[in-house]
C-alpha positions as CSV (number, residue, x, y, z in Angstrom):
1,M,104.9,104.2,104.7
2,R,106.8,101.8,106.7
3,P,109.0,99.1,105.1
4,F,107.2,95.8,104.4
5,V,109.4,92.9,105.1
6,T,108.6,89.5,104.6
7,T,110.0,85.8,103.6
8,V,108.8,82.9,101.7
9,N,110.5,79.6,101.7
10,N,108.7,76.7,100.3
11,V,106.9,75.6,97.1
12,T,103.6,77.8,96.6
13,T,103.8,79.9,99.6
14,T,102.6,83.3,98.8
15,S,103.3,86.0,101.2
16,P,100.6,88.4,103.0
17,V,99.8,91.3,100.6
18,Y,101.3,94.9,101.1
19,V,98.7,97.4,100.8
20,T,99.9,100.6,99.2
21,D,98.9,104.0,99.6
22,I,97.2,104.9,96.4
23,Y,96.8,108.6,97.1
24,T,100.5,109.1,97.4
25,A,101.9,111.3,94.3
26,P,104.4,110.7,92.7
27,T,104.1,106.9,93.2
28,N,107.4,105.3,94.2
29,I,107.5,101.8,95.2
30,A,110.8,99.9,95.8
31,L,111.0,96.3,95.6
32,N,113.8,94.0,96.7
33,V,114.2,90.4,96.7
34,V,117.3,88.6,98.5
35,V,117.6,84.9,97.7
36,T,119.1,82.3,99.9
37,G,119.6,78.8,98.6
38,T,117.5,77.9,95.5
39,I,114.0,79.4,94.9
40,N,112.1,80.5,92.0
41,Y,109.8,83.2,93.0
42,T,107.4,85.8,91.3
43,V,106.5,89.2,92.6
44,Q,102.8,90.3,91.7
45,Y,100.4,93.5,92.0
46,T,97.0,93.7,92.0
47,F,94.5,96.8,91.0
48,D,91.6,95.0,92.9
49,D,90.1,96.9,95.9
50,V,91.7,94.8,98.8
51,F,89.5,96.5,101.3
52,A,86.1,95.3,99.6
53,S,83.8,93.2,101.5
54,G,84.2,89.6,100.7
55,Y,87.9,90.4,99.0
56,T,90.4,87.3,99.5
57,P,93.9,87.5,97.8
58,A,93.5,83.9,96.8
59,S,90.8,84.8,94.2
60,G,92.2,88.1,93.4
61,N,93.3,89.4,89.9
62,W,97.2,89.3,90.2
63,T,99.7,90.5,87.6
64,D,103.1,89.2,87.4
65,H,105.6,92.0,87.7
66,P,107.5,92.1,84.3
67,S,111.1,92.1,85.5
68,L,110.3,90.1,88.7
69,T,108.8,86.9,87.3
70,S,110.3,83.3,87.6
71,Q,113.3,84.7,89.2
72,T,116.0,82.5,90.8
73,T,118.7,85.2,92.1
74,S,118.4,88.2,94.0
75,K,116.9,91.3,92.2
76,D,115.3,94.7,92.6
77,S,113.1,96.7,90.4
78,N,110.2,99.3,91.3
79,I,106.8,100.3,90.4
80,S,106.1,103.6,89.4
81,Y,102.4,103.7,89.3
82,P,99.4,103.3,91.9
83,V,98.5,99.5,92.6
84,R,96.6,98.4,95.4
85,G,98.5,95.5,96.8
86,I,101.9,93.7,96.2
87,R,102.9,90.2,97.2
88,I,105.5,87.5,96.4
89,K,105.1,83.9,95.8
90,S,107.4,81.1,95.7
91,N,106.9,78.8,92.5
92,S,109.7,76.3,93.4
93,G,112.8,75.3,95.3
94,T,113.9,74.8,98.9
95,G,115.5,78.2,99.6
96,S,114.1,81.4,100.8
97,A,113.4,85.0,99.5
98,L,113.4,87.8,101.6
99,F,111.1,90.4,100.0
100,T,111.2,94.1,101.1
101,V,108.7,96.8,99.7
102,I,109.3,100.5,100.5
103,Q,106.8,103.2,99.2
104,S,107.6,106.8,99.2
105,G,106.3,109.9,97.4
106,G,105.0,113.3,97.6
107,S,106.9,115.8,99.6
108,V,106.9,117.5,103.2
109,S,106.3,121.2,103.0
């Protein structure tokens, strides 16, 4: 899949949802956040069907990533199991967080 790159930069801003391919095996999702200035951010994922009729991310069931919750510095991590969507949200601050997601997996024969 193509990399997803987005930026959040003020209080309570939430990025668009990156929709993953749940049928790719093995699941390998790289997460990277690059901080500029002062910002507190959290990366979240969901198991909700983001394509369901009437689904809205604002009312979805989001889980905070265990190593990317309330962070203030540049970090990277991963998700090694299928999730349906990933996003980043700004909790506070005046800086910005550049968020990159790259999903790979499976093999080409």
